[in-house]
Structures are given as C-alpha cells and as structure tokens.
DOPATOR-127656 format. One record per residue (C-alpha): residue number from 1; residue in one letter; x, y, z. Coordinates in Angstrom, 1 decimal. Last residue first. Layout:
<recs>
seq->NUM, type->A, x->X, y->Y, z->Z
...
</recs>
This chain:
<recs>
seq->405, type->K, x->13.7, y->20.3, z->-39.0
seq->404, type->I, x->14.2, y->19.9, z->-35.5
seq->403, type->C, x->10.9, y->19.5, z->-33.5
seq->402, type->Y, x->10.0, y->15.8, z->-33.8
seq->401, type->K, x->13.0, y->13.8, z->-33.0
seq->400, type->S, x->15.5, y->16.3, z->-31.5
seq->399, type->I, x->12.8, y->17.3, z->-29.4
seq->398, type->Y, x->11.8, y->14.0, z->-28.3
seq->397, type->D, x->15.1, y->12.5, z->-27.2
seq->396, type->A, x->15.9, y->16.5, z->-25.5
seq->395, type->A, x->12.8, y->15.9, z->-23.7
seq->394, type->R, x->14.2, y->12.7, z->-22.1
seq->393, type->R, x->16.5, y->15.0, z->-20.0
seq->392, type->N, x->13.5, y->16.4, z->-18.1
seq->391, type->G, x->15.6, y->19.2, z->-16.1
seq->390, type->L, x->13.1, y->21.9, z->-15.9
seq->389, type->K, x->14.4, y->23.5, z->-19.2
seq->388, type->L, x->14.0, y->20.1, z->-20.9
seq->387, type->A, x->10.1, y->20.2, z->-20.0
seq->386, type->Y, x->9.8, y->23.6, z->-21.3
seq->385, type->R, x->11.3, y->22.3, z->-24.5
seq->384, type->F, x->9.2, y->19.4, z->-25.1
seq->383, type->D, x->5.8, y->21.7, z->-24.2
seq->382, type->H, x->6.7, y->24.1, z->-27.0
seq->381, type->C, x->7.8, y->21.3, z->-29.3
seq->380, type->A, x->4.2, y->19.6, z->-28.5
seq->379, type->D, x->2.4, y->23.2, z->-29.3
seq->378, type->E, x->4.3, y->23.5, z->-32.6
seq->377, type->T, x->3.5, y->19.5, z->-33.4
seq->376, type->K, x->-0.1, y->19.8, z->-32.6
seq->375, type->G, x->-1.4, y->16.9, z->-34.6
seq->374, type->S, x->-3.2, y->14.7, z->-31.4
seq->373, type->N, x->-0.4, y->12.6, z->-31.2
seq->372, type->Y, x->2.1, y->15.5, z->-30.7
seq->371, type->Q, x->0.0, y->17.9, z->-28.2
seq->370, type->A, x->-0.7, y->14.2, z->-26.0
seq->369, type->L, x->3.1, y->13.8, z->-26.3
seq->368, type->G, x->3.7, y->17.2, z->-24.8
seq->367, type->K, x->1.5, y->17.0, z->-22.1
seq->366, type->R, x->3.6, y->14.1, z->-21.2
seq->365, type->L, x->6.8, y->15.9, z->-21.1
seq->364, type->W, x->5.3, y->19.0, z->-19.3
seq->363, type->A, x->4.1, y->16.6, z->-16.7
seq->362, type->E, x->7.4, y->15.2, z->-16.5
seq->361, type->P, x->8.5, y->18.7, z->-15.9
seq->360, type->N, x->6.4, y->19.4, z->-13.0
seq->359, type->S, x->7.2, y->23.1, z->-12.1
seq->358, type->P, x->4.1, y->24.8, z->-13.2
seq->357, type->D, x->2.1, y->23.3, z->-10.5
seq->356, type->L, x->-1.6, y->24.3, z->-10.1
seq->355, type->D, x->-2.1, y->25.4, z->-13.7
seq->354, type->L, x->0.5, y->22.7, z->-14.8
seq->353, type->S, x->-2.3, y->20.0, z->-13.3
seq->352, type->M, x->-5.1, y->22.0, z->-15.4
seq->351, type->S, x->-2.9, y->21.5, z->-18.0
seq->350, type->Y, x->-2.2, y->17.7, z->-17.8
seq->349, type->D, x->-5.9, y->17.2, z->-17.5
seq->348, type->N, x->-6.6, y->19.4, z->-21.0
seq->347, type->I, x->-4.2, y->17.6, z->-22.6
seq->346, type->A, x->-5.1, y->14.4, z->-21.9
seq->345, type->P, x->-9.1, y->15.1, z->-22.6
seq->344, type->E, x->-7.6, y->16.1, z->-25.7
seq->343, type->W, x->-5.3, y->12.6, z->-26.9
seq->342, type->S, x->-7.9, y->10.2, z->-25.6
seq->341, type->K, x->-5.5, y->7.3, z->-26.8
seq->340, type->L, x->-7.4, y->5.1, z->-23.9
seq->339, type->A, x->-4.1, y->4.6, z->-22.8
seq->338, type->M, x->-3.7, y->8.8, z->-22.7
seq->337, type->F, x->-6.8, y->9.2, z->-21.2
seq->336, type->S, x->-5.4, y->7.0, z->-18.1
seq->335, type->N, x->-2.3, y->9.4, z->-17.6
seq->334, type->A, x->-4.7, y->12.8, z->-17.8
seq->333, type->R, x->-6.9, y->10.9, z->-14.8
seq->332, type->D, x->-3.6, y->10.4, z->-12.8
seq->331, type->I, x->-2.0, y->14.0, z->-13.8
seq->330, type->Y, x->-5.4, y->15.5, z->-13.0
seq->329, type->C, x->-5.0, y->13.8, z->-9.4
seq->328, type->E, x->-1.3, y->14.8, z->-9.0
seq->327, type->P, x->-2.4, y->18.3, z->-9.6
seq->326, type->D, x->-4.7, y->18.3, z->-6.1
seq->325, type->G, x->-7.2, y->21.2, z->-5.9
seq->324, type->P, x->-9.9, y->19.1, z->-7.3
seq->323, type->H, x->-9.7, y->16.9, z->-4.5
seq->322, type->Y, x->-13.0, y->14.5, z->-3.6
seq->321, type->R, x->-14.3, y->15.6, z->-7.4
seq->320, type->L, x->-10.9, y->14.7, z->-8.4
seq->319, type->N, x->-10.6, y->11.4, z->-6.9
seq->318, type->E, x->-13.7, y->10.6, z->-8.2
seq->317, type->T, x->-12.6, y->11.0, z->-11.8
seq->316, type->F, x->-9.2, y->8.9, z->-10.7
seq->315, type->Y, x->-11.7, y->6.2, z->-9.7
seq->314, type->E, x->-13.4, y->6.5, z->-12.7
seq->313, type->L, x->-10.7, y->6.5, z->-14.9
seq->312, type->A, x->-9.3, y->3.5, z->-13.6
seq->311, type->R, x->-12.3, y->1.5, z->-14.4
seq->310, type->L, x->-12.0, y->2.7, z->-18.2
seq->309, type->N, x->-8.5, y->1.9, z->-18.0
seq->308, type->N, x->-9.3, y->-1.9, z->-17.1
seq->307, type->G, x->-5.4, y->-3.2, z->-18.1
seq->306, type->E, x->-5.1, y->-4.7, z->-14.7
seq->305, type->A, x->-2.4, y->-2.5, z->-14.0
seq->304, type->T, x->-4.5, y->0.3, z->-14.7
seq->303, type->K, x->-7.1, y->-1.1, z->-12.3
seq->302, type->V, x->-4.7, y->-1.3, z->-9.4
seq->301, type->K, x->-3.1, y->2.2, z->-10.1
seq->300, type->G, x->-7.0, y->3.6, z->-9.8
seq->299, type->A, x->-7.4, y->1.6, z->-6.6
seq->298, type->L, x->-4.3, y->3.0, z->-5.3
seq->297, type->R, x->-5.3, y->6.7, z->-6.5
seq->296, type->L, x->-8.8, y->6.2, z->-4.5
seq->295, type->A, x->-7.0, y->4.9, z->-1.6
seq->294, type->S, x->-4.3, y->8.0, z->-1.4
seq->293, type->I, x->-7.2, y->10.6, z->-2.2
seq->292, type->D, x->-9.5, y->8.9, z->0.9
seq->291, type->G, x->-12.7, y->9.7, z->-0.8
seq->290, type->P, x->-14.2, y->7.2, z->1.4
seq->289, type->Y, x->-12.6, y->6.9, z->4.6
seq->288, type->L, x->-14.2, y->3.4, z->6.3
seq->287, type->S, x->-15.5, y->2.0, z->3.1
seq->286, type->L, x->-12.9, y->3.2, z->1.3
seq->285, type->Y, x->-10.3, y->1.2, z->3.6
seq->284, type->K, x->-12.4, y->-1.7, z->3.0
seq->283, type->E, x->-12.6, y->-1.2, z->-0.9
seq->282, type->V, x->-8.6, y->-0.6, z->-0.8
seq->281, type->D, x->-7.9, y->-4.0, z->1.1
seq->280, type->A, x->-10.4, y->-6.0, z->-1.1
seq->279, type->M, x->-8.6, y->-4.5, z->-4.2
seq->278, type->S, x->-5.4, y->-5.4, z->-3.1
seq->277, type->R, x->-6.2, y->-9.0, z->-2.9
seq->276, type->A, x->-8.1, y->-9.2, z->-6.3
seq->275, type->S, x->-5.0, y->-7.1, z->-7.7
seq->274, type->E, x->-2.5, y->-9.9, z->-6.5
seq->273, type->G, x->0.2, y->-8.4, z->-9.0
seq->272, type->T, x->3.1, y->-8.8, z->-6.8
seq->271, type->K, x->3.1, y->-4.9, z->-6.7
seq->270, type->R, x->-0.4, y->-4.2, z->-6.4
seq->269, type->Y, x->-0.3, y->-6.9, z->-3.5
seq->268, type->C, x->2.3, y->-4.6, z->-1.9
seq->267, type->D, x->0.0, y->-1.5, z->-2.3
seq->266, type->A, x->-2.8, y->-3.1, z->-1.1
seq->265, type->R, x->-0.9, y->-4.3, z->2.6
seq->264, type->L, x->0.0, y->-0.5, z->2.9
seq->263, type->L, x->-3.8, y->0.6, z->2.4
seq->262, type->L, x->-4.6, y->-2.3, z->4.8
seq->261, type->L, x->-2.1, y->-1.2, z->7.5
seq->260, type->G, x->-3.4, y->2.2, z->7.5
seq->259, type->A, x->-6.6, y->0.8, z->8.7
seq->258, type->D, x->-5.1, y->0.8, z->12.3
seq->257, type->P, x->-6.4, y->-0.8, z->15.0
seq->256, type->I, x->-3.9, y->-3.8, z->15.5
seq->255, type->E, x->-5.9, y->-6.8, z->15.5
seq->254, type->M, x->-2.5, y->-9.3, z->15.7
seq->253, type->E, x->-4.0, y->-10.5, z->12.5
seq->252, type->L, x->-3.7, y->-7.2, z->11.0
seq->251, type->L, x->0.3, y->-7.2, z->12.1
seq->250, type->K, x->0.5, y->-10.4, z->10.8
seq->249, type->T, x->-1.0, y->-9.5, z->7.6
seq->248, type->Y, x->1.2, y->-6.6, z->7.2
seq->247, type->T, x->4.2, y->-8.7, z->7.6
seq->246, type->A, x->3.2, y->-11.2, z->4.6
seq->245, type->S, x->1.9, y->-8.4, z->2.6
seq->244, type->A, x->6.2, y->-7.1, z->3.4
seq->243, type->G, x->7.3, y->-10.4, z->2.1
seq->242, type->A, x->5.7, y->-10.1, z->-1.1
seq->241, type->P, x->6.4, y->-6.9, z->-1.5
seq->240, type->N, x->10.2, y->-7.3, z->-1.6
seq->239, type->L, x->11.8, y->-4.6, z->-3.1
seq->238, type->A, x->14.4, y->-4.0, z->-0.3
seq->237, type->E, x->11.9, y->-0.3, z->0.4
seq->236, type->A, x->9.0, y->-2.8, z->0.7
seq->235, type->Q, x->11.1, y->-5.3, z->2.8
seq->234, type->A, x->12.3, y->-2.6, z->5.2
seq->233, type->R, x->8.7, y->-0.7, z->5.5
seq->232, type->A, x->7.3, y->-4.7, z->6.6
seq->231, type->L, x->10.5, y->-5.0, z->9.2
seq->230, type->L, x->9.7, y->-1.5, z->10.6
seq->229, type->R, x->6.2, y->-2.3, z->11.5
seq->228, type->L, x->7.1, y->-5.7, z->12.7
seq->227, type->V, x->9.7, y->-4.2, z->15.2
seq->226, type->K, x->7.4, y->-1.8, z->16.5
seq->225, type->E, x->4.6, y->-4.5, z->16.9
seq->224, type->N, x->6.5, y->-6.7, z->18.8
seq->223, type->G, x->5.4, y->-10.0, z->17.8
seq->222, type->S, x->8.3, y->-11.9, z->19.6
seq->221, type->D, x->9.1, y->-13.4, z->16.0
seq->220, type->S, x->10.5, y->-10.4, z->14.6
seq->219, type->I, x->13.9, y->-10.4, z->16.0
seq->218, type->G, x->15.5, y->-12.4, z->13.6
seq->217, type->T, x->13.9, y->-10.9, z->10.6
seq->216, type->L, x->14.6, y->-7.7, z->12.1
seq->215, type->I, x->18.6, y->-8.0, z->11.4
seq->214, type->R, x->18.3, y->-9.5, z->7.7
seq->213, type->V, x->15.4, y->-6.7, z->6.8
seq->212, type->A, x->17.7, y->-4.0, z->7.7
seq->211, type->E, x->20.5, y->-5.7, z->5.7
seq->210, type->A, x->18.3, y->-5.4, z->2.5
seq->209, type->P, x->16.8, y->-2.0, z->3.4
seq->208, type->K, x->20.3, y->0.2, z->3.4
seq->207, type->A, x->19.1, y->3.6, z->2.4
seq->206, type->S, x->21.0, y->5.2, z->5.4
seq->205, type->S, x->17.4, y->5.9, z->7.0
seq->204, type->L, x->17.1, y->1.7, z->6.7
seq->203, type->L, x->20.2, y->1.3, z->8.6
seq->202, type->V, x->19.7, y->3.3, z->11.6
seq->201, type->L, x->16.4, y->1.8, z->12.1
seq->200, type->A, x->18.1, y->-1.7, z->12.0
seq->199, type->K, x->20.8, y->-0.6, z->14.5
seq->198, type->A, x->17.8, y->0.5, z->16.7
seq->197, type->Y, x->16.1, y->-2.9, z->16.2
seq->196, type->E, x->19.4, y->-4.6, z->16.8
seq->195, type->V, x->19.7, y->-2.6, z->19.8
seq->194, type->E, x->16.3, y->-3.5, z->21.2
seq->193, type->D, x->16.9, y->-7.2, z->20.8
seq->192, type->E, x->20.0, y->-7.0, z->23.1
seq->191, type->G, x->23.1, y->-8.5, z->21.2
seq->190, type->K, x->25.4, y->-5.6, z->22.7
seq->189, type->Y, x->23.8, y->-3.3, z->25.9
seq->188, type->L, x->26.7, y->-0.7, z->26.8
seq->187, type->G, x->28.8, y->-0.7, z->23.5
seq->186, type->Q, x->25.7, y->-1.1, z->21.1
seq->185, type->L, x->24.0, y->1.4, z->23.1
seq->184, type->E, x->27.0, y->3.9, z->22.6
seq->183, type->S, x->27.2, y->3.3, z->19.2
seq->182, type->L, x->23.5, y->3.5, z->18.1
seq->181, type->K, x->23.6, y->6.9, z->20.0
seq->180, type->D, x->26.9, y->7.8, z->17.5
seq->179, type->A, x->25.0, y->6.9, z->14.6
seq->178, type->A, x->21.6, y->8.5, z->15.4
seq->177, type->E, x->23.4, y->11.7, z->16.0
seq->176, type->R, x->25.4, y->11.6, z->12.7
seq->175, type->K, x->22.2, y->10.7, z->10.8
seq->174, type->K, x->20.3, y->13.8, z->12.4
seq->173, type->G, x->17.0, y->13.4, z->9.6
seq->172, type->A, x->14.6, y->14.4, z->12.6
seq->171, type->A, x->13.0, y->11.1, z->12.6
seq->170, type->V, x->16.3, y->9.3, z->12.8
seq->169, type->Y, x->17.6, y->11.7, z->15.6
seq->168, type->Y, x->14.2, y->11.0, z->17.5
seq->167, type->E, x->14.4, y->7.5, z->17.2
seq->166, type->L, x->17.9, y->7.6, z->18.9
seq->165, type->E, x->16.8, y->9.3, z->21.7
seq->164, type->S, x->13.7, y->7.1, z->22.3
seq->163, type->I, x->16.4, y->4.2, z->21.5
seq->162, type->G, x->18.2, y->5.6, z->24.6
seq->161, type->T, x->15.5, y->6.6, z->27.2
seq->160, type->E, x->14.6, y->2.6, z->26.8
seq->159, type->L, x->17.7, y->2.1, z->27.2
seq->158, type->A, x->18.5, y->3.8, z->30.3
seq->157, type->T, x->15.2, y->2.3, z->31.7
seq->156, type->F, x->12.1, y->4.0, z->31.9
seq->155, type->W, x->10.3, y->5.2, z->35.0
seq->154, type->D, x->13.1, y->6.7, z->36.8
seq->153, type->R, x->11.8, y->9.3, z->39.3
seq->152, type->K, x->12.3, y->12.5, z->38.4
seq->151, type->W, x->9.3, y->12.6, z->36.6
seq->150, type->F, x->6.9, y->12.9, z->38.8
seq->149, type->Q, x->8.5, y->15.6, z->40.9
seq->148, type->R, x->7.9, y->17.9, z->37.6
seq->147, type->W, x->4.2, y->17.0, z->37.5
seq->146, type->E, x->3.9, y->17.6, z->41.2
seq->145, type->P, x->5.2, y->20.8, z->40.5
seq->144, type->T, x->3.1, y->22.1, z->38.0
seq->143, type->N, x->3.8, y->22.6, z->34.4
seq->142, type->E, x->2.6, y->19.6, z->33.1
seq->141, type->I, x->-0.5, y->19.8, z->34.7
seq->140, type->R, x->-2.6, y->21.7, z->32.0
seq->139, type->A, x->-0.7, y->20.4, z->28.8
seq->138, type->F, x->-1.2, y->16.6, z->29.8
seq->137, type->A, x->-3.9, y->16.1, z->27.3
seq->136, type->P, x->-1.5, y->17.1, z->24.5
seq->135, type->D, x->0.6, y->13.9, z->24.8
seq->134, type->L, x->3.8, y->15.2, z->23.6
seq->133, type->L, x->5.6, y->13.7, z->26.9
seq->132, type->V, x->3.3, y->10.5, z->27.2
seq->131, type->D, x->4.1, y->8.8, z->23.3
seq->130, type->R, x->7.5, y->9.7, z->24.1
seq->129, type->E, x->8.1, y->8.2, z->27.3
seq->128, type->S, x->6.5, y->5.3, z->25.9
seq->127, type->K, x->2.6, y->4.0, z->26.8
seq->126, type->R, x->2.4, y->1.4, z->29.6
seq->125, type->F, x->0.2, y->-1.3, z->28.9
seq->124, type->R, x->2.1, y->-4.2, z->30.1
seq->123, type->S, x->1.5, y->-2.0, z->33.7
seq->122, type->L, x->3.9, y->0.0, z->35.9
seq->121, type->L, x->3.8, y->2.8, z->33.3
seq->120, type->N, x->-0.2, y->2.5, z->33.5
seq->119, type->M, x->-0.3, y->2.7, z->37.1
seq->118, type->E, x->1.9, y->5.6, z->37.3
seq->117, type->L, x->-0.6, y->7.4, z->34.8
seq->116, type->H, x->-3.6, y->6.7, z->36.9
seq->115, type->R, x->-1.8, y->8.1, z->40.2
seq->114, type->L, x->-0.4, y->11.0, z->38.3
seq->113, type->S, x->-4.1, y->12.1, z->36.7
seq->112, type->E, x->-5.8, y->11.5, z->40.2
seq->111, type->K, x->-3.3, y->14.2, z->41.6
seq->110, type->T, x->-3.0, y->16.5, z->38.8
seq->109, type->N, x->-6.7, y->17.1, z->38.8
seq->108, type->G, x->-7.2, y->19.7, z->36.3
seq->107, type->K, x->-9.9, y->18.0, z->34.3
seq->106, type->L, x->-7.9, y->17.5, z->31.1
seq->105, type->A, x->-5.6, y->15.9, z->33.5
seq->104, type->Y, x->-7.9, y->13.8, z->34.9
seq->103, type->I, x->-8.9, y->12.9, z->31.0
seq->102, type->R, x->-5.7, y->11.8, z->30.2
seq->101, type->A, x->-4.8, y->9.9, z->33.4
seq->100, type->L, x->-8.2, y->7.9, z->33.0
seq->99, type->G, x->-7.2, y->7.1, z->29.4
seq->98, type->Y, x->-3.6, y->6.1, z->30.5
seq->97, type->D, x->-5.7, y->3.9, z->33.3
seq->96, type->G, x->-7.9, y->2.2, z->31.2
seq->95, type->S, x->-6.0, y->-1.4, z->30.6
seq->94, type->H, x->-5.0, y->-1.4, z->33.9
seq->93, type->E, x->-6.5, y->-4.6, z->34.7
seq->92, type->A, x->-8.7, y->-6.0, z->31.8
seq->91, type->L, x->-12.3, y->-6.7, z->32.6
seq->90, type->E, x->-12.2, y->-4.7, z->35.4
seq->89, type->N, x->-9.9, y->-1.7, z->33.9
seq->88, type->A, x->-12.0, y->-1.4, z->31.3
seq->87, type->K, x->-15.0, y->-0.8, z->33.2
seq->86, type->N, x->-13.0, y->2.1, z->34.9
seq->85, type->Y, x->-12.0, y->3.3, z->31.5
seq->84, type->D, x->-15.8, y->3.5, z->30.9
seq->83, type->S, x->-17.1, y->5.3, z->33.4
seq->82, type->I, x->-14.1, y->8.0, z->33.4
seq->81, type->A, x->-15.7, y->8.3, z->29.4
seq->80, type->K, x->-19.1, y->9.0, z->30.7
seq->79, type->D, x->-18.2, y->11.3, z->33.2
seq->78, type->N, x->-16.0, y->12.8, z->30.9
seq->77, type->D, x->-18.9, y->13.7, z->28.1
seq->76, type->G, x->-17.3, y->16.3, z->25.6
seq->75, type->A, x->-17.5, y->14.3, z->22.6
seq->74, type->L, x->-13.8, y->13.3, z->22.0
seq->73, type->M, x->-13.8, y->11.9, z->25.9
seq->72, type->H, x->-16.8, y->9.8, z->24.7
seq->71, type->A, x->-15.2, y->8.7, z->22.0
seq->70, type->N, x->-11.7, y->7.5, z->24.0
seq->69, type->G, x->-14.1, y->5.8, z->26.7
seq->68, type->R, x->-15.7, y->3.9, z->23.6
seq->67, type->E, x->-12.2, y->3.0, z->22.6
seq->66, type->T, x->-11.2, y->2.0, z->26.3
seq->65, type->Y, x->-14.4, y->0.0, z->27.0
seq->64, type->L, x->-14.0, y->-1.7, z->23.4
seq->63, type->R, x->-10.0, y->-2.7, z->24.5
seq->62, type->G, x->-11.8, y->-3.9, z->27.7
seq->61, type->E, x->-14.0, y->-6.7, z->26.0
seq->60, type->E, x->-18.0, y->-7.0, z->26.7
seq->59, type->K, x->-19.5, y->-9.1, z->23.5
seq->58, type->L, x->-22.4, y->-8.6, z->21.6
seq->57, type->Y, x->-23.6, y->-5.3, z->23.6
seq->56, type->I, x->-20.0, y->-4.0, z->23.6
seq->55, type->S, x->-20.3, y->-4.7, z->19.8
seq->54, type->S, x->-23.3, y->-2.0, z->19.6
seq->53, type->S, x->-22.0, y->0.4, z->22.1
seq->52, type->L, x->-18.5, y->0.6, z->19.7
seq->51, type->I, x->-20.7, y->1.6, z->16.8
seq->50, type->E, x->-23.2, y->3.8, z->18.8
seq->49, type->V, x->-19.9, y->5.5, z->20.2
seq->48, type->A, x->-18.5, y->6.8, z->17.0
seq->47, type->K, x->-21.7, y->7.8, z->15.7
seq->46, type->L, x->-21.4, y->10.0, z->19.1
seq->45, type->H, x->-18.1, y->11.2, z->18.0
seq->44, type->E, x->-18.6, y->12.0, z->14.4
seq->43, type->G, x->-15.7, y->14.3, z->14.2
seq->42, type->S, x->-13.9, y->13.0, z->11.3
seq->41, type->E, x->-11.5, y->11.3, z->13.2
seq->40, type->S, x->-14.1, y->9.7, z->15.6
seq->39, type->L, x->-15.7, y->8.5, z->12.5
seq->38, type->S, x->-12.8, y->6.8, z->11.6
seq->37, type->R, x->-12.0, y->5.4, z->14.7
seq->36, type->S, x->-15.1, y->4.1, z->15.6
seq->35, type->K, x->-15.0, y->1.8, z->11.8
seq->34, type->L, x->-11.4, y->0.5, z->12.7
seq->33, type->M, x->-12.9, y->-0.4, z->16.6
seq->32, type->A, x->-15.8, y->-2.0, z->15.2
seq->31, type->E, x->-13.9, y->-3.9, z->12.8
seq->30, type->F, x->-11.6, y->-5.5, z->15.6
seq->29, type->S, x->-14.6, y->-6.2, z->17.7
seq->28, type->S, x->-16.2, y->-8.2, z->15.1
seq->27, type->Q, x->-19.3, y->-7.2, z->12.9
seq->26, type->G, x->-21.6, y->-10.0, z->12.3
seq->25, type->S, x->-23.5, y->-7.9, z->10.2
seq->24, type->I, x->-27.1, y->-9.2, z->11.8
seq->23, type->I, x->-25.8, y->-8.0, z->15.3
seq->22, type->W, x->-25.0, y->-4.5, z->13.9
seq->21, type->P, x->-28.5, y->-4.1, z->12.5
seq->20, type->L, x->-30.0, y->-5.5, z->15.2
seq->19, type->F, x->-28.4, y->-3.2, z->17.8
seq->18, type->F, x->-31.3, y->-0.1, z->18.1
seq->17, type->A, x->-34.1, y->-2.8, z->17.5
seq->16, type->S, x->-32.8, y->-5.3, z->20.0
seq->15, type->V, x->-32.5, y->-2.3, z->22.7
seq->14, type->L, x->-36.2, y->-1.3, z->21.8
seq->13, type->F, x->-37.6, y->-4.5, z->22.0
seq->12, type->I, x->-35.8, y->-5.6, z->25.1
seq->11, type->T, x->-36.9, y->-2.3, z->26.8
seq->10, type->R, x->-40.7, y->-2.9, z->25.3
seq->9, type->K, x->-40.6, y->-6.3, z->26.8
seq->8, type->M, x->-39.3, y->-5.1, z->30.4
seq->7, type->V, x->-42.2, y->-2.3, z->30.2
seq->6, type->C, x->-44.7, y->-5.2, z->29.6
seq->5, type->F, x->-43.5, y->-7.4, z->32.3
seq->4, type->M, x->-43.3, y->-4.7, z->34.8
seq->3, type->L, x->-47.1, y->-3.8, z->34.1
seq->2, type->T, x->-48.1, y->-7.6, z->34.2
seq->1, type->M, x->-46.5, y->-7.7, z->37.7
</recs>
C-alpha cells in the first residue's frame, strides 16, 4: 500500500508539473485551439498536442479531442488520432466522424472511411460538398468503386449544390455564370436565406457592398458563420469599419478557431481610430504567428496613425528582418523615415524596394521627394520622370515645379 501510494503521489506530481504552466495561465479552450493550430501550421505538431493535452486536463471537450486528433494525425500517429476522434464522438456525438473518415482514407480503409463520412454528412457537424471533394485526405480512395457509388447518393440538396456552384463561379471570377446561377436559384427558391446570401455574394463581387450589407443584415441573426464572414467583408468594403469590427467580434465570440479574424478586426479598429484595441488584437496574433508580415505591417500602420513614428519604425524594421526580400517592407520603413525627415535612410530603403520591384511608380515618386529634400535636385528629377513614365500623373506636377527652369 505504501509503495502504491508513493507511485501514485509521484505520478500526480509529474502530471501537475507538466500541466502547471497552462493551469496557471488560465488559457481557455478557445485560446488553446488557436495556439495549437498556429503550432501545427509551423510543423510543430507535438507541441500542439501538448497545448491541447493541457487544456483537456482542465476541461474535457469534444472539440479539443478533435483538434488533438488532427495534431496527432499530422504528426503521423494515426492510432492516437483515432483514439481522440472516438473520444470526441463520446463527448459530442459525431463530432469526430469527419476526422475518422479522413484517417481511414489515409490508411486505405475505404469501408470505414465512408462509414464515418456518412455519419458526418448526416450530422450537425456535416462538411460541405466542396470541403469533402477538395480534401486531399481522400485521394487514396477517390478512384475506388465504393467512393463512386457513395457519391451517387444525394447527400446535398439541389439548393446546397447550386449555392456551391455559384460560390465557385464567384471565386473563379466568372461573373456571368454566377449571375445566371443566381437567377436560376431565385426562380426555384425565392425568399430562402441561402438565396439571399448568394445574391449578396454576387453583389459584393460586382463592387456593390452597401447593397450586400443590406441583404446580409436581414439574415445574419441566425449566427451562420458563412453569412457573418461575408457581412463583415461587405461592411469593410462599404467603408463601415465600425460595423465590420462588431461583426468580427461576434465571430470571435462564437469561438471560431481562426486567428485571422483577429487581424481583420484589428484593421477595422485602426480605421476607426481605436488604436489600443487594434494593437491588442495585433499583439495577440503576433503571439501566435511571430514575424507575420501582415501583422507587423499593421502594427506599424497603427503606430504611424498615432503619430508614433519611432515605434512604427521598429515594427517595420522587424518586418524587414523577417522578410528582407519583400519590396513593400522597404517602402513601409522608407515612409516612416520620410515622416521623421530622415531623407538618406528613406532614399536607401526606396532604392532597395526598387531593386526588388523597379515597376512601382509611387516608390519612384517618393524616392524623388526624398532626393529633393536632401538637396539632390537632379537625382530627384530623374526619379520624377521615371515615375511619370510608369504612369504616376502626380509626378508631372513635381517636374513642372522643380525640374523645368
């Protein structure tokens, strides 16, 4: 008994030591999912497993087991993945079936894969037809007779298939085909929310965001992720960043594990002048994706809008350390140098940008301005003329003002 007690005590100590940092941090399930996905995307699948294990230790949830199953699968541990997907099914019926369908397909077990895929398609966790057919996990079984027979059954309604087809046309830039499909759907299913969504999608692709917002606002109360994402995008394009940030907040409150929503909301906050909120979202995103080019650029822009050009310069410099081959990163830092009236560093950065992309007329123009301010009028006029040659009409004013005697 004494020996068993010591073993149990040691086991509890080891488990506690392993999970203690995450227990102390109070990391939520949602945060754990965001972190684990960022780790898996960078190839650190075992670290993703550790994060999710810590969260599961605090609270068992079906979605956490599904996420850990995905991480195990990416790490190549199929047996542990299967165990996690089955546990997810126990906690939330059918929540792990799609993962099981994928992993049995990877193993070449067509029968089991299709059995679980059927259960997924009949459940509230069902994937879309497009998601399934484009999933590379099924590549090994998609040419089997069983797979072809499976898809002879109508798993999706004609309306769902029509919407999927319309989405494809919009994504491919086939506006005429999308409009024709919309007309067909409106004739068959007039007034259905799905058709209203399709109409808004077509309107947005035709640069009519305000009309799309009006339609989507009427159907967004359902909490449909796809509708809310389109609404937020339409609001942003309709120059309503406050509305868009509110919609992105709703999506984040739904705990959709997509960190990209943080960055989209941060940009909306920047446009409404809510710099503290914007930076909070950017910093959270950077904690998940250190060195991300878009996040560092956005952070620099927020600081620029605040008038804190020195801090903006730090973010733009950090971005260059991570992405030395990106011409826009040099332009970002050059613009900060311009704001600080540091002409020579600005000239150097514009020059580096133009070495990488010599076809940028705005960079030529701004380099010319930096040259002129540093007293290099002849060099400035050369840059202004090159900018004009590339189509920057504003360059003509500078040529007339500074280069014609």
